[in-house]
C-alpha positions as a Markdown table, in Angstrom:
| # | Residue | x | y | z |
|---|---|---|---|---|
| 1 | Unk | 110.1 | -143.0 | 136.2 |
| 2 | Unk | 109.4 | -146.7 | 136.4 |
| 3 | Unk | 111.8 | -147.0 | 139.2 |
| 4 | Unk | 109.5 | -144.8 | 141.3 |
| 5 | Unk | 106.7 | -147.1 | 140.8 |
| 6 | Unk | 109.0 | -150.0 | 142.0 |
| 7 | Unk | 110.0 | -148.0 | 145.0 |
| 8 | Unk | 106.4 | -147.2 | 145.9 |
| 9 | Unk | 105.4 | -150.9 | 145.7 |
| 10 | Unk | 108.5 | -151.7 | 148.0 |
| 11 | Unk | 107.6 | -149.0 | 150.4 |
| 12 | Unk | 104.0 | -150.2 | 150.5 |
| 13 | Unk | 105.2 | -153.8 | 151.2 |
| 14 | Unk | 107.4 | -152.8 | 154.1 |
| 15 | Unk | 105.0 | -150.1 | 155.7 |
| 16 | Unk | 103.7 | -152.6 | 158.2 |
| 17 | Unk | 106.9 | -154.7 | 158.8 |
| 18 | Unk | 109.5 | -151.9 | 158.6 |
| 19 | Unk | 107.9 | -148.5 | 158.8 |
| 20 | Unk | 111.2 | -146.6 | 159.0 |
| 21 | Unk | 112.4 | -148.1 | 155.8 |
| 22 | Unk | 109.1 | -147.3 | 154.1 |
| 23 | Unk | 109.3 | -143.6 | 155.4 |
| 24 | Unk | 112.9 | -143.2 | 153.8 |
| 25 | Unk | 111.6 | -144.7 | 150.6 |
| 26 | Unk | 108.6 | -142.3 | 150.4 |
| 27 | Unk | 110.8 | -139.2 | 151.2 |
| 28 | Unk | 113.3 | -140.5 | 148.4 |
| 29 | Unk | 110.5 | -140.5 | 145.9 |
| 30 | Unk | 109.4 | -136.9 | 147.0 |
| 31 | Unk | 113.0 | -135.5 | 146.7 |
| 32 | Unk | 113.6 | -137.1 | 143.3 |
| 33 | Unk | 110.1 | -136.2 | 141.7 |
| 34 | Unk | 110.3 | -132.7 | 143.2 |
| 35 | Unk | 113.7 | -132.0 | 141.4 |
| 36 | Unk | 112.3 | -133.5 | 138.1 |
| 37 | Unk | 109.1 | -131.5 | 138.3 |
| 38 | Unk | 111.2 | -128.3 | 138.8 |
| 39 | Unk | 113.7 | -129.1 | 136.0 |
| 40 | Unk | 113.4 | -126.8 | 133.0 |
| 41 | Unk | 112.4 | -128.3 | 129.7 |
| 42 | Unk | 111.0 | -131.6 | 131.2 |
| 43 | Unk | 108.5 | -133.2 | 128.8 |
| 44 | Unk | 104.9 | -132.8 | 129.8 |
| 45 | Unk | 104.3 | -136.7 | 129.9 |
| 46 | Unk | 107.4 | -137.0 | 132.3 |
| 47 | Unk | 106.2 | -134.1 | 134.4 |
| 48 | Unk | 102.7 | -135.4 | 134.7 |
| 49 | Unk | 104.0 | -138.9 | 135.8 |
| 50 | Unk | 106.3 | -137.2 | 138.4 |
| 51 | Unk | 103.3 | -135.3 | 139.9 |
| 52 | Unk | 101.3 | -138.6 | 140.1 |
| 53 | Unk | 104.3 | -140.3 | 141.9 |
| 54 | Unk | 104.7 | -137.3 | 144.2 |
| 55 | Unk | 101.0 | -137.2 | 145.0 |
| 56 | Unk | 101.0 | -141.1 | 145.8 |
| 57 | Unk | 104.1 | -140.7 | 147.9 |
| 58 | Unk | 102.6 | -137.9 | 149.9 |
| 59 | Unk | 99.4 | -139.6 | 150.6 |
| 60 | Unk | 101.2 | -142.9 | 151.5 |
| 61 | Unk | 103.6 | -141.2 | 153.8 |
| 62 | Unk | 100.7 | -139.3 | 155.5 |
| 63 | Unk | 98.8 | -142.6 | 156.0 |
| 64 | Unk | 102.0 | -144.1 | 157.5 |
| 65 | Unk | 102.2 | -141.3 | 160.1 |
| 66 | Unk | 98.5 | -141.5 | 160.7 |
| 67 | Unk | 98.8 | -145.2 | 161.5 |
| 68 | Unk | 101.8 | -144.5 | 163.8 |
| 69 | Unk | 99.8 | -141.6 | 165.5 |
| 70 | Unk | 102.7 | -139.4 | 164.5 |
| 71 | Unk | 101.1 | -135.8 | 164.4 |
| 72 | Unk | 104.3 | -134.0 | 164.1 |
| 73 | Unk | 105.4 | -136.2 | 161.0 |
| 74 | Unk | 102.0 | -135.6 | 159.4 |
| 75 | Unk | 102.4 | -131.8 | 160.0 |
| 76 | Unk | 105.7 | -132.0 | 158.0 |
| 77 | Unk | 104.0 | -133.9 | 155.2 |
| 78 | Unk | 101.4 | -131.1 | 155.0 |
| 79 | Unk | 104.3 | -128.6 | 154.6 |
| 80 | Unk | 106.2 | -130.8 | 152.0 |
| 81 | Unk | 103.0 | -130.9 | 149.9 |
| 82 | Unk | 103.3 | -127.2 | 149.2 |
| 83 | Unk | 105.9 | -127.9 | 146.4 |
| 84 | Unk | 103.5 | -130.3 | 144.7 |
| 85 | Unk | 100.5 | -127.9 | 145.3 |
| 86 | Unk | 102.4 | -125.1 | 143.6 |
| 87 | Unk | 102.6 | -127.3 | 140.4 |
| 88 | Unk | 99.1 | -128.6 | 140.1 |
| 89 | Unk | 95.4 | -127.4 | 139.7 |
| 90 | Unk | 93.9 | -125.5 | 142.5 |
| 91 | Unk | 90.8 | -127.8 | 142.8 |
| 92 | Unk | 93.2 | -130.8 | 143.2 |
| 93 | Unk | 95.2 | -128.9 | 145.7 |
| 94 | Unk | 92.2 | -128.2 | 148.0 |
| 95 | Unk | 91.3 | -131.9 | 147.8 |
| 96 | Unk | 94.8 | -133.1 | 148.6 |
| 97 | Unk | 95.1 | -130.8 | 151.6 |
| 98 | Unk | 91.7 | -131.7 | 152.9 |
| 99 | Unk | 92.7 | -135.3 | 152.7 |
| 100 | Unk | 95.9 | -134.9 | 154.6 |
| 101 | Unk | 94.3 | -132.8 | 157.3 |
| 102 | Unk | 91.6 | -135.5 | 157.6 |
| 103 | Unk | 94.4 | -137.9 | 158.7 |
| 104 | Unk | 94.9 | -136.0 | 162.0 |
| 105 | Unk | 91.4 | -137.0 | 163.1 |
| 106 | Unk | 92.3 | -140.5 | 164.6 |
| 107 | Unk | 95.4 | -139.1 | 166.2 |
| 108 | Unk | 94.8 | -138.3 | 169.9 |
| 109 | Unk | 95.9 | -135.0 | 171.5 |
| 110 | Unk | 96.8 | -133.5 | 168.1 |
| 111 | Unk | 94.3 | -130.5 | 168.1 |
| 112 | Unk | 97.0 | -127.9 | 168.9 |
| 113 | Unk | 99.3 | -129.2 | 166.2 |
| 114 | Unk | 96.5 | -129.1 | 163.7 |
| 115 | Unk | 95.7 | -125.5 | 164.7 |
| 116 | Unk | 99.4 | -124.6 | 164.2 |
| 117 | Unk | 99.4 | -126.4 | 160.7 |
| 118 | Unk | 96.3 | -124.6 | 159.7 |
| 119 | Unk | 97.6 | -121.2 | 160.7 |
| 120 | Unk | 100.8 | -121.8 | 158.7 |
| 121 | Unk | 98.9 | -123.0 | 155.6 |
| 122 | Unk | 96.4 | -120.1 | 155.8 |
| 123 | Unk | 99.2 | -117.7 | 155.7 |
| 124 | Unk | 100.7 | -119.5 | 152.6 |
| 125 | Unk | 97.4 | -119.6 | 150.8 |
| 126 | Unk | 97.0 | -115.9 | 151.4 |
| 127 | Unk | 100.5 | -115.3 | 149.8 |
| 128 | Unk | 99.7 | -117.5 | 147.0 |
| 129 | Unk | 96.3 | -115.8 | 146.6 |
| 130 | Unk | 94.4 | -119.0 | 146.7 |
| 131 | Unk | 91.2 | -117.6 | 148.2 |
| 132 | Unk | 89.0 | -120.7 | 148.0 |
| 133 | Unk | 91.7 | -122.8 | 149.8 |
| 134 | Unk | 92.1 | -120.0 | 152.4 |
| 135 | Unk | 88.4 | -120.0 | 153.2 |
| 136 | Unk | 88.3 | -123.8 | 153.4 |
| 137 | Unk | 91.2 | -123.9 | 155.9 |
| 138 | Unk | 89.7 | -120.9 | 158.0 |
| 139 | Unk | 86.4 | -122.8 | 158.4 |
| 140 | Unk | 88.4 | -126.0 | 159.6 |
| 141 | Unk | 90.3 | -123.7 | 161.9 |
| 142 | Unk | 87.1 | -122.2 | 163.4 |
| 143 | Unk | 85.8 | -125.8 | 164.0 |
| 144 | Unk | 89.1 | -126.7 | 165.8 |
| 145 | Unk | 89.0 | -123.5 | 167.9 |
| 146 | Unk | 85.3 | -124.3 | 168.8 |
| 147 | Unk | 86.5 | -127.8 | 170.0 |
| 148 | Unk | 89.3 | -126.2 | 172.1 |
| 149 | Unk | 86.7 | -123.7 | 173.6 |
| 150 | Unk | 88.8 | -120.7 | 172.0 |
| 151 | Unk | 85.4 | -118.8 | 171.4 |
| 152 | Unk | 86.9 | -115.3 | 171.2 |
| 153 | Unk | 89.5 | -116.3 | 168.3 |
| 154 | Unk | 86.7 | -118.3 | 166.6 |
| 155 | Unk | 84.2 | -115.4 | 166.6 |
| 156 | Unk | 87.0 | -113.0 | 165.4 |
| 157 | Unk | 87.8 | -115.4 | 162.5 |
| 158 | Unk | 84.1 | -115.9 | 161.7 |
| 159 | Unk | 83.6 | -112.0 | 161.4 |
| 160 | Unk | 86.3 | -111.8 | 159.0 |
| 161 | Unk | 85.1 | -114.7 | 156.9 |
| 162 | Unk | 81.5 | -113.5 | 156.8 |
| 163 | Unk | 82.6 | -110.1 | 155.5 |
| 164 | Unk | 84.7 | -111.8 | 152.7 |
| 165 | Unk | 82.0 | -114.5 | 151.9 |
| 166 | Unk | 79.2 | -111.9 | 151.5 |
| 167 | Unk | 81.1 | -110.0 | 149.0 |
| 168 | Unk | 81.7 | -113.3 | 147.0 |
| 169 | Unk | 78.1 | -114.5 | 147.6 |
| 170 | Unk | 79.2 | -118.1 | 148.2 |
| 171 | Unk | 76.0 | -119.5 | 149.8 |
| 172 | Unk | 77.4 | -123.0 | 150.5 |
| 173 | Unk | 80.5 | -121.8 | 152.6 |
| 174 | Unk | 78.3 | -119.0 | 154.1 |
| 175 | Unk | 75.8 | -121.6 | 155.4 |
| 176 | Unk | 78.8 | -123.4 | 157.0 |
| 177 | Unk | 80.2 | -120.5 | 158.6 |
| 178 | Unk | 76.8 | -119.2 | 160.0 |
| 179 | Unk | 76.3 | -122.8 | 161.3 |
| 180 | Unk | 79.7 | -122.6 | 163.2 |
| 181 | Unk | 78.8 | -119.2 | 164.4 |
| 182 | Unk | 75.6 | -120.6 | 165.9 |
| 183 | Unk | 77.6 | -123.3 | 167.7 |
| 184 | Unk | 80.1 | -120.8 | 169.1 |
| 185 | Unk | 77.5 | -118.4 | 170.4 |
| 186 | Unk | 75.7 | -121.5 | 172.0 |
| 187 | Unk | 79.1 | -122.4 | 173.6 |
| 188 | Unk | 79.4 | -119.1 | 175.2 |
| 189 | Unk | 75.7 | -119.2 | 176.4 |
| 190 | Unk | 74.3 | -116.5 | 173.9 |
| 191 | Unk | 71.3 | -118.4 | 172.8 |
| 192 | Unk | 69.6 | -115.3 | 171.2 |
| 193 | Unk | 72.7 | -114.8 | 168.8 |
| 194 | Unk | 73.0 | -118.5 | 168.4 |
| 195 | Unk | 69.4 | -118.8 | 167.0 |
| 196 | Unk | 69.9 | -115.7 | 164.8 |
| 197 | Unk | 73.0 | -117.3 | 163.3 |
| 198 | Unk | 71.2 | -120.5 | 162.7 |
| 199 | Unk | 68.3 | -118.7 | 161.0 |
| 200 | Unk | 70.9 | -117.0 | 158.7 |
| 201 | Unk | 72.4 | -120.5 | 157.9 |
| 202 | Unk | 69.0 | -121.9 | 157.0 |
| 203 | Unk | 68.3 | -118.8 | 154.8 |
| 204 | Unk | 71.4 | -119.2 | 152.9 |
| 205 | Unk | 70.8 | -123.0 | 152.7 |
| 206 | Unk | 67.3 | -122.5 | 151.2 |
| 207 | Unk | 68.7 | -120.7 | 148.1 |
| 208 | Unk | 71.1 | -123.7 | 147.1 |
| 209 | Unk | 71.1 | -127.6 | 147.1 |
| 210 | Unk | 72.1 | -128.5 | 150.5 |
| 211 | Unk | 74.1 | -131.6 | 150.8 |
| 212 | Unk | 72.8 | -134.3 | 153.2 |
| 213 | Unk | 75.6 | -134.0 | 155.7 |
| 214 | Unk | 75.1 | -130.2 | 156.0 |
| 215 | Unk | 71.4 | -130.6 | 156.2 |
| 216 | Unk | 71.9 | -132.9 | 159.1 |
| 217 | Unk | 74.2 | -130.5 | 160.8 |
| 218 | Unk | 71.7 | -127.8 | 160.5 |
| 219 | Unk | 68.9 | -130.1 | 161.9 |
| 220 | Unk | 71.2 | -131.2 | 164.8 |
| 221 | Unk | 71.9 | -127.6 | 165.9 |
| 222 | Unk | 68.2 | -126.8 | 165.7 |
| 223 | Unk | 67.5 | -129.7 | 168.0 |
| 224 | Unk | 70.2 | -128.7 | 170.4 |
| 225 | Unk | 68.8 | -125.1 | 170.6 |
| 226 | Unk | 65.2 | -126.4 | 171.0 |
| 227 | Unk | 66.4 | -128.6 | 174.0 |
| 228 | Unk | 68.1 | -125.5 | 175.5 |
| 229 | Unk | 64.5 | -123.9 | 175.5 |
| 230 | Unk | 63.3 | -127.0 | 177.2 |
| 231 | Unk | 61.2 | -128.0 | 174.1 |
| 232 | Unk | 62.1 | -131.4 | 174.1 |
| 233 | Unk | 59.4 | -132.8 | 171.8 |
| 234 | Unk | 60.4 | -130.5 | 168.9 |
| 235 | Unk | 64.1 | -131.2 | 169.6 |
| 236 | Unk | 63.4 | -135.0 | 169.5 |
| 237 | Unk | 62.0 | -134.6 | 166.0 |
| 238 | Unk | 65.0 | -132.7 | 164.8 |
| 239 | Unk | 67.4 | -135.3 | 166.3 |
| 240 | Unk | 65.3 | -138.2 | 164.8 |
| 241 | Unk | 65.6 | -136.5 | 161.2 |
| 242 | Unk | 69.4 | -136.1 | 161.8 |
| 243 | Unk | 69.8 | -139.6 | 163.0 |
| 244 | Unk | 67.8 | -141.0 | 159.8 |
| 245 | Unk | 69.9 | -138.7 | 157.4 |
| 246 | Unk | 73.3 | -139.8 | 158.8 |
| 247 | Unk | 72.5 | -143.5 | 159.2 |
| 248 | Unk | 71.6 | -143.4 | 155.5 |
| 249 | Unk | 75.1 | -142.3 | 154.8 |
| 250 | Unk | 76.8 | -144.6 | 157.5 |
| 251 | Unk | 78.1 | -141.5 | 159.1 |
| 252 | Unk | 79.6 | -142.2 | 162.6 |
| 253 | Unk | 78.3 | -138.9 | 163.9 |
| 254 | Unk | 74.7 | -140.5 | 163.7 |
| 255 | Unk | 75.6 | -142.0 | 167.1 |
| 256 | Unk | 75.6 | -138.4 | 168.7 |
| 257 | Unk | 72.0 | -137.7 | 167.3 |
| 258 | Unk | 70.8 | -141.1 | 168.6 |
| 259 | Unk | 72.3 | -140.3 | 172.1 |
| 260 | Unk | 70.4 | -136.9 | 171.9 |
| 261 | Unk | 67.2 | -138.7 | 171.1 |
| 262 | Unk | 67.5 | -140.8 | 174.1 |
| 263 | Unk | 68.2 | -137.8 | 176.2 |
| 264 | Unk | 64.9 | -136.1 | 175.1 |
| 265 | Unk | 63.0 | -139.2 | 176.1 |
| 266 | Unk | 64.6 | -139.1 | 179.6 |
| 267 | Unk | 64.1 | -135.3 | 179.9 |
| 268 | Unk | 60.3 | -135.8 | 179.0 |
| 269 | Unk | 59.9 | -138.5 | 181.8 |
| 270 | Unk | 59.4 | -141.2 | 179.2 |
| 271 | Unk | 62.5 | -143.1 | 180.3 |
| 272 | Unk | 60.5 | -146.4 | 179.4 |
| 273 | Unk | 60.6 | -145.4 | 175.7 |
| 274 | Unk | 64.3 | -145.8 | 175.7 |
| 275 | Unk | 64.1 | -149.5 | 175.5 |
| 276 | Unk | 61.7 | -149.4 | 172.6 |
| 277 | Unk | 63.9 | -146.9 | 170.8 |
| 278 | Unk | 66.9 | -149.3 | 171.1 |
| 279 | Unk | 64.9 | -152.0 | 169.2 |
| 280 | Unk | 64.3 | -150.2 | 166.1 |
| 281 | Unk | 66.1 | -151.4 | 162.9 |
| 282 | Unk | 68.3 | -148.2 | 162.5 |
| 283 | Unk | 69.5 | -148.3 | 166.0 |
| 284 | Unk | 70.3 | -152.0 | 166.2 |
| 285 | Unk | 74.1 | -151.4 | 165.3 |
| 286 | Unk | 74.4 | -148.9 | 168.1 |
| 287 | Unk | 72.5 | -150.6 | 170.9 |
| 288 | Unk | 75.6 | -152.4 | 172.4 |
| 289 | Unk | 78.0 | -149.3 | 172.3 |
| 290 | Unk | 79.3 | -147.9 | 175.5 |
| 291 | Unk | 77.8 | -144.5 | 174.6 |
| 292 | Unk | 74.3 | -145.9 | 174.4 |
| 293 | Unk | 74.7 | -148.2 | 177.5 |
| 294 | Unk | 75.6 | -144.9 | 179.3 |
| 295 | Unk | 72.2 | -143.4 | 178.3 |
| 296 | Unk | 70.3 | -146.6 | 179.1 |
| 297 | Unk | 71.9 | -146.5 | 182.7 |
| 298 | Unk | 70.7 | -143.0 | 183.1 |
| 299 | Unk | 67.2 | -143.7 | 181.9 |
| 300 | Unk | 66.8 | -146.7 | 184.2 |
| 301 | Unk | 68.0 | -144.7 | 187.2 |
| 302 | Unk | 65.5 | -142.0 | 186.3 |
| 303 | Unk | 62.8 | -144.4 | 185.8 |
| 304 | Unk | 63.4 | -145.8 | 189.2 |
| 305 | Unk | 63.7 | -142.4 | 190.8 |
| 306 | Unk | 67.1 | -143.8 | 192.2 |
| 307 | Unk | 69.6 | -141.1 | 193.1 |
| 308 | Unk | 72.3 | -143.5 | 194.0 |
| 309 | Unk | 72.0 | -145.3 | 190.5 |
| 310 | Unk | 72.0 | -142.1 | 188.7 |
| 311 | Unk | 75.3 | -141.0 | 190.5 |
| 312 | Unk | 76.8 | -144.4 | 189.8 |
| 313 | Unk | 75.9 | -144.1 | 186.1 |
| 314 | Unk | 77.6 | -140.6 | 186.1 |
| 315 | Unk | 80.7 | -142.1 | 187.8 |
| 316 | Unk | 80.9 | -145.3 | 185.7 |
| 317 | Unk | 80.4 | -143.5 | 182.2 |
| 318 | Unk | 82.8 | -140.5 | 182.2 |
| 319 | Unk | 81.9 | -139.9 | 178.6 |
| 320 | Unk | 78.6 | -138.5 | 179.8 |
| 321 | Unk | 80.4 | -135.4 | 181.0 |
| 322 | Unk | 82.5 | -134.8 | 177.9 |
| 323 | Unk | 79.5 | -133.8 | 175.8 |
| 324 | Unk | 78.3 | -130.3 | 176.6 |
| 325 | Unk | 74.7 | -130.9 | 175.7 |
| 326 | Unk | 74.3 | -134.0 | 177.6 |
| 327 | Unk | 76.3 | -132.7 | 180.7 |
| 328 | Unk | 74.1 | -129.5 | 180.9 |
| 329 | Unk | 70.8 | -131.4 | 180.7 |
| 330 | Unk | 71.8 | -134.4 | 183.0 |
| 331 | Unk | 72.8 | -131.7 | 185.6 |
| 332 | Unk | 69.3 | -130.3 | 185.5 |
| 333 | Unk | 68.0 | -133.8 | 185.7 |
| 334 | Unk | 70.1 | -134.7 | 188.7 |
| 335 | Unk | 68.7 | -131.5 | 190.5 |
| 336 | Unk | 65.2 | -132.6 | 189.8 |
| 337 | Unk | 65.9 | -136.2 | 191.0 |
| 338 | Unk | 67.4 | -134.9 | 194.2 |
| 339 | Unk | 64.5 | -132.6 | 194.8 |
| 340 | Unk | 61.9 | -135.5 | 194.2 |
| 341 | Unk | 64.0 | -137.7 | 196.6 |
| 342 | Unk | 64.1 | -134.9 | 199.3 |
| 343 | Unk | 60.4 | -134.4 | 199.1 |
| 344 | Unk | 59.7 | -138.1 | 199.5 |
| 345 | Unk | 61.9 | -138.4 | 202.6 |
| 346 | Unk | 60.6 | -135.3 | 204.4 |
| 347 | Unk | 57.0 | -135.7 | 203.5 |
| 348 | Unk | 56.0 | -138.1 | 206.5 |
| 349 | Unk | 57.6 | -135.8 | 209.1 |
| 350 | Unk | 56.6 | -132.4 | 210.7 |
| 351 | Unk | 60.2 | -132.0 | 212.1 |
| 352 | Unk | 63.2 | -133.9 | 210.7 |
| 353 | Unk | 66.9 | -133.7 | 211.4 |
| 354 | Unk | 69.1 | -132.6 | 208.4 |
| 355 | Unk | 71.8 | -135.1 | 209.1 |
| 356 | Unk | 69.1 | -138.0 | 208.7 |
| 357 | Unk | 68.0 | -136.6 | 205.3 |
| 358 | Unk | 71.6 | -136.2 | 204.1 |
| 359 | Unk | 72.3 | -139.8 | 205.2 |
| 360 | Unk | 69.1 | -141.0 | 203.2 |
| 361 | Unk | 70.2 | -139.3 | 200.0 |
| 362 | Unk | 73.9 | -139.9 | 200.5 |
| 363 | Unk | 74.9 | -136.2 | 200.3 |
| 364 | Unk | 76.9 | -134.0 | 202.5 |
| 365 | Unk | 74.9 | -131.9 | 205.1 |
| 366 | Unk | 76.0 | -128.6 | 203.4 |
| 367 | Unk | 74.7 | -129.7 | 200.1 |
| 368 | Unk | 71.4 | -130.9 | 201.5 |
| 369 | Unk | 70.9 | -127.8 | 203.5 |
| 370 | Unk | 71.6 | -125.6 | 200.4 |
| 371 | Unk | 69.2 | -127.5 | 198.3 |
| 372 | Unk | 66.4 | -127.5 | 201.0 |
| 373 | Unk | 66.9 | -123.6 | 201.3 |
| 374 | Unk | 66.5 | -123.3 | 197.5 |
| 375 | Unk | 63.3 | -125.5 | 197.7 |
| 376 | Unk | 61.8 | -123.5 | 200.5 |
| 377 | Unk | 62.5 | -120.2 | 198.6 |
| 378 | Unk | 61.0 | -121.5 | 195.4 |
| 379 | Unk | 58.0 | -122.6 | 197.4 |
| 380 | Unk | 58.4 | -126.2 | 196.4 |
| 381 | Unk | 58.7 | -127.1 | 200.0 |
| 382 | Unk | 56.7 | -125.5 | 202.8 |
| 383 | Unk | 58.8 | -125.2 | 205.9 |
| 384 | Unk | 61.8 | -123.5 | 207.7 |
| 385 | Unk | 65.2 | -124.6 | 208.5 |
| 386 | Unk | 66.0 | -124.4 | 212.2 |
| 387 | Unk | 69.9 | -124.2 | 212.1 |
| 388 | Unk | 70.3 | -124.0 | 215.9 |
| 389 | Unk | 68.7 | -127.5 | 216.3 |
| 390 | Unk | 69.9 | -128.7 | 213.0 |
| 391 | Unk | 66.5 | -129.8 | 211.7 |
| 392 | Unk | 63.8 | -129.0 | 209.2 |
| 393 | Unk | 60.4 | -127.9 | 210.4 |
| 394 | Unk | 57.9 | -129.0 | 207.7 |
| 395 | Unk | 54.5 | -127.0 | 207.5 |
| 396 | Unk | 51.2 | -128.4 | 206.1 |
| 397 | Unk | 50.5 | -126.8 | 202.7 |
| 398 | Unk | 48.0 | -124.0 | 203.3 |
| 399 | Unk | 44.8 | -124.2 | 201.4 |
| 400 | Unk | 44.1 | -121.1 | 199.5 |
| 401 | Unk | 40.9 | -119.3 | 201.0 |
| 402 | Unk | 38.9 | -118.0 | 198.1 |
| 403 | Unk | 36.2 | -116.4 | 200.3 |
| 404 | Unk | 37.4 | -112.8 | 199.8 |
| 405 | Unk | 37.9 | -113.2 | 196.0 |
| 406 | Unk | 34.5 | -114.7 | 195.5 |
| 407 | Unk | 32.9 | -111.7 | 197.7 |
| 408 | Unk | 34.5 | -109.2 | 195.5 |
| 409 | Unk | 33.3 | -111.0 | 192.3 |
| 410 | Unk | 29.8 | -111.1 | 193.8 |
| 411 | Unk | 29.9 | -107.4 | 194.5 |
| 412 | Unk | 31.1 | -106.6 | 191.0 |
| 413 | Unk | 28.2 | -108.6 | 189.7 |
| 414 | Unk | 25.6 | -106.8 | 191.9 |
| 415 | Unk | 27.2 | -103.4 | 190.9 |
| 416 | Unk | 26.5 | -104.4 | 187.2 |
| 417 | Unk | 22.9 | -105.3 | 188.0 |
| 418 | Unk | 22.3 | -102.0 | 189.8 |
| 419 | Unk | 23.8 | -100.0 | 186.9 |
| 420 | Unk | 21.5 | -102.0 | 184.5 |
| 421 | Unk | 18.4 | -101.3 | 186.6 |
| 422 | Unk | 19.3 | -97.5 | 186.9 |
| 423 | Unk | 19.7 | -97.3 | 183.2 |
| 424 | Unk | 16.2 | -98.7 | 182.8 |
| 425 | Unk | 14.7 | -96.5 | 185.3 |
| 426 | Unk | 16.1 | -93.4 | 183.5 |
| 427 | Unk | 14.5 | -94.6 | 180.2 |
| 428 | Unk | 11.1 | -95.1 | 181.8 |
| 429 | Unk | 11.2 | -91.7 | 183.5 |
């Protein structure tokens, strides 16, 4: 067995200079240790050492494939690990497979391979009756399906998981599944069910010790749902709690919470607060990141009410459209900004050409015409579109005449006085 230790050292030494050779060495260890582990009558000490060598080789080979961005190779390692998992404790098995699956994260475009690997391993765990491992893998699969926008498959798997978990009464995993359910329903736009699922997640979390990362995830989802309800003040407080929690753990997802904090300030028309937020101690390490720069550019464009700068920020920072939450709220913000710019341009005129307005806001005539029609129907703008002449006729805002209303109120009061006087005369008589 000492030769395996030497082979491991040799493989580690050559992993950077000659990765193909290192790969062969790791596979050699896996083949020899697997055969010695399965051999009948092997001493316990020899078997334990063989298992340790096998685990080290598996992890090192997985790291090698991760560094090479080789998702298929990593998928093979996960399959190879089953021989090791069949010979070791179930708790150790779950930890090993979680570690191997985490190595997929830095590999780009590996989501579908991960889904295939998880489906294969879920079937294996079911055959082996490893219930805890099966649930753990299914939760990871739901998260991947959510990322791939496979909402129907995710909801189907969540329903099955909830039925099994309620029977087992595992509050921790139940909290995670309800949280995922809330995120899936929010993804398909069903906010009522999303809120109900989040309430269920919080109820389950209240009866156990909730780890900081799970508490942060619950707060983040609460903030997202409050933002969907346009309650940006409450949403900001949730995002701030999440940001503080994740920053204390040096979790990279703290950046997402910080971006949402900046978004809330912009949506509350407090764009000037973005600069002061960037100067706080916790935000210092994120201030120069591109994601934060994108939100700074949006805040500046909104503060200056400059539609051109806003469009430029959306073009220059493509990552703004990759986040569903930011994309939906910036779309609403863009509409508001366009509306404000149109009102500013048409305000001095009684009649103005639509082509001129379109040129000023740098939009197509059709887009401007559609937006003006919407504003007129919403009674934001008082006017009418003359499509024959291609112009907008703007009316003065009519003052509401309260004369009739005041007269009716006066007559009501007189009626009350007459009734009162009549009641008194009846008593006197």
